C-alpha positions as CSV (number, residue, x, y, z in Angstrom):
1,M,212.7,262.0,232.8
2,T,210.5,258.9,232.7
3,P,210.4,257.2,229.3
4,R,208.0,258.7,226.7
5,A,204.5,257.2,226.6
6,N,203.0,255.1,223.8
7,P,200.2,257.6,223.2
8,V,196.8,256.8,221.9
9,S,194.4,258.8,219.7
10,I,190.9,259.5,221.0
11,T,187.7,259.8,219.0
12,L,184.3,261.1,220.3
13,S,181.5,260.4,218.0
14,G,178.0,261.7,218.5
15,C,178.6,262.1,222.3
16,R,175.6,263.8,223.8
17,K,174.9,263.9,227.5
18,T,171.5,264.3,229.1
19,F,171.2,264.0,232.9
20,P,168.3,262.2,234.6
21,D,166.6,265.5,235.5
22,G,166.5,266.3,231.8
23,T,169.4,268.8,231.8
24,R,171.3,268.7,228.5
25,A,175.0,269.1,229.5
26,L,176.4,268.4,226.1
27,E,175.0,268.5,222.6
28,P,176.1,265.8,220.1
29,L,179.9,266.1,220.0
30,D,182.4,264.8,217.4
31,L,186.0,265.3,218.2
32,E,189.3,263.8,217.1
33,I,192.2,264.0,219.6
34,V,195.6,263.3,218.0
35,S,197.9,260.8,219.8
36,G,200.5,262.6,221.9
37,E,198.9,266.0,221.8
38,T,197.8,268.2,224.6
39,L,194.3,269.3,223.9
40,V,192.7,272.0,226.1
41,L,189.0,272.2,226.7
42,L,188.3,275.9,227.3
43,G,185.2,277.7,228.2
44,P,183.1,279.3,231.0
45,S,181.4,277.4,233.8
46,G,178.6,275.1,232.6
47,C,179.8,274.9,229.0
48,G,180.3,271.1,229.0
49,K,184.1,270.9,229.2
50,T,184.2,268.8,232.4
51,T,181.4,266.6,231.2
52,T,183.4,265.9,228.1
53,L,186.5,265.1,230.2
54,R,184.5,262.8,232.4
55,M,183.1,261.0,229.4
56,I,186.7,260.3,228.1
57,A,187.6,259.1,231.6
58,G,184.6,256.7,231.8
59,L,183.0,258.6,234.7
60,E,180.0,259.5,232.5
61,Q,178.3,257.6,229.8
62,P,177.2,259.4,226.6
63,D,173.5,259.1,225.6
64,A,172.5,256.2,223.4
65,G,174.5,256.2,220.1
66,G,177.5,258.1,221.4
67,K,180.9,256.4,221.2
68,V,184.3,256.9,222.7
69,L,187.3,255.2,221.0
70,F,190.9,254.9,222.1
71,D,192.7,254.3,218.9
72,S,190.3,252.0,217.1
73,A,189.0,250.3,220.3
74,D,185.5,251.1,221.5
75,V,185.8,251.9,225.2
76,T,182.3,253.5,225.6
77,A,181.1,250.8,228.0
78,L,184.3,250.5,230.0
79,P,184.5,252.0,233.5
80,I,187.4,254.3,234.4
81,E,189.4,251.5,236.1
82,R,189.6,249.6,232.8
83,R,190.6,252.5,230.5
84,N,194.0,253.0,232.1
85,V,193.7,256.8,232.3
86,G,195.4,259.1,234.9
87,M,193.3,261.8,236.3
88,V,194.2,265.0,238.3
89,F,191.4,267.0,240.0
90,Q,191.2,270.6,241.2
91,S,190.7,269.3,244.7
92,Y,193.7,266.9,244.4
93,A,191.7,264.0,245.8
94,L,194.7,262.7,247.8
95,F,194.3,260.3,250.7
96,P,195.0,262.2,254.0
97,N,195.7,259.0,255.9
98,M,198.6,258.1,253.6
99,S,202.1,259.6,253.2
100,V,203.2,261.2,249.9
101,A,204.9,258.0,248.8
102,E,201.9,255.9,249.7
103,N,199.6,258.1,247.7
104,I,201.8,257.9,244.7
105,G,202.0,254.1,244.9
106,Y,198.3,253.6,245.6
107,G,197.3,252.9,242.0
108,L,200.1,250.4,241.6
109,R,199.1,248.6,244.8
110,I,195.5,248.1,243.7
111,R,196.8,246.7,240.4
112,R,198.8,244.2,242.5
113,R,202.2,245.2,241.2
114,P,205.2,243.6,242.9
115,K,206.4,245.6,245.9
116,A,209.9,246.1,244.5
117,G,208.4,247.5,241.3
118,I,206.1,249.8,243.2
119,A,209.0,251.2,245.3
120,S,211.1,251.7,242.2
121,R,208.3,253.5,240.4
122,V,207.5,255.7,243.4
123,R,211.1,256.8,243.6
124,E,211.0,257.6,239.9
125,M,207.9,259.7,240.2
126,L,209.2,261.5,243.3
127,A,212.3,262.5,241.3
128,L,210.3,263.4,238.2
129,M,208.2,265.9,240.2
130,R,211.2,267.0,242.4
131,I,209.5,266.1,245.6
132,E,211.9,263.4,247.0
133,R,212.3,265.1,250.3
134,L,208.5,265.0,250.8
135,A,208.2,261.2,250.5
136,D,207.3,260.5,254.1
137,R,205.2,263.6,254.8
138,R,201.5,263.6,255.5
139,I,199.3,265.3,253.0
140,D,198.2,267.9,255.6
141,Q,201.8,269.0,255.9
142,L,202.0,270.0,252.2
143,S,201.4,273.3,250.5
144,G,198.9,273.5,247.6
145,G,201.6,273.4,245.0
146,Q,203.2,270.3,246.7
147,R,199.9,268.6,246.8
148,Q,199.4,269.2,243.1
149,R,202.8,267.7,242.3
150,V,201.8,264.6,244.4
151,A,198.5,264.3,242.5
152,L,200.4,264.5,239.1
153,A,202.9,261.9,240.3
154,R,200.1,259.5,241.4
155,A,198.3,259.9,238.0
156,L,201.5,259.2,236.1
157,A,202.8,256.4,238.2
158,V,200.4,253.8,236.6
159,E,201.8,254.7,233.1
160,P,198.4,255.8,231.8
161,R,197.4,255.8,228.2
162,V,195.8,259.2,228.6
163,L,196.3,261.9,231.2
164,L,193.2,264.0,232.2
165,L,193.5,267.2,234.1
166,D,190.4,269.0,235.4
167,E,191.2,272.7,236.4
168,P,194.4,271.5,238.3
169,L,195.8,274.9,239.0
170,T,192.7,276.9,239.9
171,A,193.1,276.7,243.7
172,L,196.7,278.1,243.6
173,D,197.9,281.7,243.9
174,A,199.0,283.5,240.7
175,K,202.7,283.1,241.1
176,L,202.6,279.4,241.9
177,R,200.1,278.9,239.1
178,E,202.6,280.3,236.6
179,E,205.4,278.2,238.0
180,L,203.4,275.0,237.9
181,R,202.1,275.8,234.4
182,L,205.6,276.0,233.1
183,E,206.5,272.7,234.9
184,I,203.5,270.9,233.5
185,D,204.2,272.1,230.0
186,E,207.8,270.8,230.2
187,L,206.6,267.6,231.7
188,L,204.0,266.8,229.1
189,R,206.3,267.6,226.2
190,G,208.9,265.3,227.7
191,L,206.5,262.5,228.2
192,G,204.6,262.7,224.9
193,I,201.4,261.4,226.6
194,T,198.0,262.2,225.1
195,T,196.6,264.8,227.5
196,I,193.2,266.5,227.9
197,Y,193.3,269.6,230.1
198,V,190.2,271.4,231.2
199,T,190.4,275.1,232.2
200,H,188.4,278.4,232.1
201,D,191.8,280.3,232.1
202,Q,192.7,281.5,228.6
203,A,196.4,282.1,229.6
204,E,196.7,278.4,230.7
205,A,195.0,277.3,227.5
206,M,197.3,279.4,225.3
207,A,200.4,278.2,227.2
208,L,199.7,274.5,227.3
209,G,197.6,273.5,224.4
210,D,198.8,272.1,221.1
211,R,195.1,272.7,220.2
212,I,192.3,274.4,222.0
213,V,188.6,273.4,221.9
214,V,186.6,276.5,222.8
215,M,183.2,275.4,224.2
216,S,180.0,277.3,224.8
217,E,176.6,276.1,226.0
218,G,177.4,272.4,225.4
219,R,178.7,272.9,221.9
220,V,182.1,273.3,220.3
221,A,182.5,277.0,219.2
222,Q,186.0,276.5,217.6
223,V,188.9,274.1,217.4
224,G,192.4,275.2,216.5
225,T,195.9,276.0,217.6
226,P,196.3,278.9,220.1
227,R,197.5,281.1,217.3
228,E,194.5,280.2,215.0
229,I,192.0,280.8,217.8
230,Y,193.6,284.1,218.8
231,Q,194.2,285.5,215.3
232,H,191.2,284.0,213.4
233,P,188.3,283.6,215.8
234,A,185.3,281.9,214.3
235,S,182.7,283.9,216.2
236,A,182.2,286.9,218.4
237,F,182.0,284.6,221.5
238,V,185.5,283.1,220.7
239,A,186.9,286.6,219.8
240,E,185.9,288.0,223.1
241,F,186.6,285.0,225.3
242,I,190.2,284.7,224.1
243,G,192.2,287.7,225.1
244,T,191.1,291.3,224.8
245,M,189.2,292.5,221.7
246,N,188.4,296.0,220.6
247,V,185.2,296.6,218.6
248,L,184.4,299.5,216.3
249,R,181.2,300.2,214.3
250,G,181.2,302.2,211.1
251,N,181.2,301.6,207.3
252,V,183.6,301.2,204.4
253,R,184.1,304.2,202.2
254,D,186.9,305.1,199.7
255,G,189.3,302.4,200.9
256,A,188.9,303.1,204.6
257,F,186.8,302.0,207.5
258,V,185.1,305.2,208.7
259,T,183.8,305.8,212.2
260,G,182.8,309.0,214.1
261,A,186.3,309.2,215.4
262,G,188.1,309.1,212.1
263,A,189.0,306.6,209.4
264,I,191.3,303.6,209.3
265,P,193.0,303.1,205.8
266,W,191.9,299.6,204.6
267,P,192.2,299.0,200.9
268,E,191.1,295.3,201.2
269,A,188.0,296.1,203.3
270,P,184.9,294.1,202.6
271,A,182.4,296.5,201.2
272,D,179.7,295.5,203.7
273,A,181.8,295.6,206.8
274,A,179.8,297.4,209.5
275,E,181.8,296.2,212.5
276,V,185.4,295.4,213.0
277,R,187.4,293.9,215.8
278,F,191.1,294.1,216.6
279,R,193.5,293.3,219.4
280,P,195.3,295.8,221.6
281,E,198.6,295.1,219.9
282,D,197.1,296.3,216.6
283,V,196.6,299.8,217.8
284,R,199.2,302.4,218.9
285,L,199.5,306.0,220.0
286,A,200.1,308.2,217.0
287,G,201.8,311.6,216.7
288,E,200.9,313.1,213.3
289,T,198.1,312.0,211.1
290,P,196.3,309.6,213.4
291,H,193.5,307.4,212.1
292,L,191.3,307.9,215.2
293,S,191.0,310.6,217.9
294,G,189.8,310.1,221.4
295,K,190.3,310.8,225.1
296,I,192.0,308.7,227.8
297,V,189.4,307.4,230.3
298,A,191.8,305.2,232.3
299,S,195.5,304.5,232.6
300,V,197.0,301.4,234.4
301,F,200.7,301.4,235.0
302,R,202.1,297.8,234.8
303,G,205.8,298.5,235.2
304,D,207.2,297.6,231.8
305,R,204.1,298.9,230.0
306,T,201.0,301.0,230.5
307,R,197.5,299.9,229.6
308,L,195.3,302.7,228.3
309,L,191.5,302.9,227.8
310,V,190.6,305.4,225.1
311,D,187.1,306.7,224.4
312,V,186.6,307.1,220.7
313,G,182.8,307.3,220.8
314,G,182.0,303.6,220.6
315,E,180.1,301.5,223.1
316,K,183.3,300.6,225.0
317,P,186.7,302.3,225.2
318,L,189.5,300.9,223.0
319,V,192.3,299.1,224.9
320,L,195.9,299.5,223.9
321,E,199.3,299.1,225.7
322,T,202.3,301.3,225.4
323,G,205.9,300.9,226.5
324,T,206.6,304.6,226.9
325,R,207.3,306.0,230.4
326,S,205.0,309.0,230.0
327,D,202.3,309.7,232.5
328,F,198.9,309.6,231.0
329,A,196.2,311.7,232.6
330,R,192.5,310.9,232.4
331,G,190.8,313.3,229.9
332,N,194.0,313.8,227.8
333,A,193.3,313.9,224.0
334,V,195.3,311.3,222.0
335,G,195.5,310.1,218.4
336,L,195.6,306.4,217.5
337,C,196.7,304.4,214.5
338,V,195.3,301.0,213.8
339,D,197.1,298.3,211.8
340,A,194.5,297.2,209.1
341,S,196.1,293.8,208.8
342,G,194.8,293.0,212.3
343,L,191.2,294.0,211.5
344,I,188.7,291.1,211.8
345,V,185.2,291.0,210.4
346,L,183.1,288.1,211.8
347,P,180.0,286.5,210.3
348,E,177.7,287.8,213.0
349,A,178.9,291.4,212.5
350,K,178.5,291.5,208.7
């Protein structure tokens, strides 16, 4: 493992971005990124996450008044080549006319490092990414996963102060994406480098992020750890963008949340709760004395578990998973119990 980095903190202050055609890509953004953490920018296409990343890189300038600080140094006016950042793109952006080793050493060559030092650093990066045998291959001879490893090695070779990754796994198949996600997580935690990772994939965000910034329409919807974002979403958008969320409408009466399909005991219920949300893991099939009654509308066998969609009279079926090996037929009546500790009432739903 290459030595741990000397990480920097990053501060974005009043960073708004308006393009020449008048398009507002980013509303004024204030964000503190802790030195050494992996911060994930998560959201749907067009939410402003890549614009934020490019602003940190120096590829985009904020509107007048916006500032980007590395530690206490103002780098707002510095171009990317003077910020000492490493960047990995979804498209890899490797040079097809160079070998793997030449690609990895490119950034060192343009910095006019000694040849012996470049060769040594390239060997170190090849070993770090476990691609020593690929050193002399052309880029067009590599698989997608191998190309991504080369792109990571090239970004890290220059010992950047900050590592920026823009949807680096999107082009890969599901199995390879999972493998590389685990490798990247291990790599980043070993290096201790400040990392900003852009993705629209919630599983990647949950697996890699020390903290997640959920973005929507050029604004920050919520910042928190994966657990905070998942268990305590700040809005309906965050609740439904992260994981699967069930929704029930009803009212509170006699220490329970009452719906047309039954009542969920809930002594601590807010008196004005008219809509509650809960995750699939907070609902289970019940034998006697169920809280809710419904009918199965779909059953998806996943080997170690079965995902059920149950109609209880709401706008959408409830989603739950069970580890039982039973067959579940569409139309079967079932009873459900809901754990009241998992019920969430959001400001928009009050």
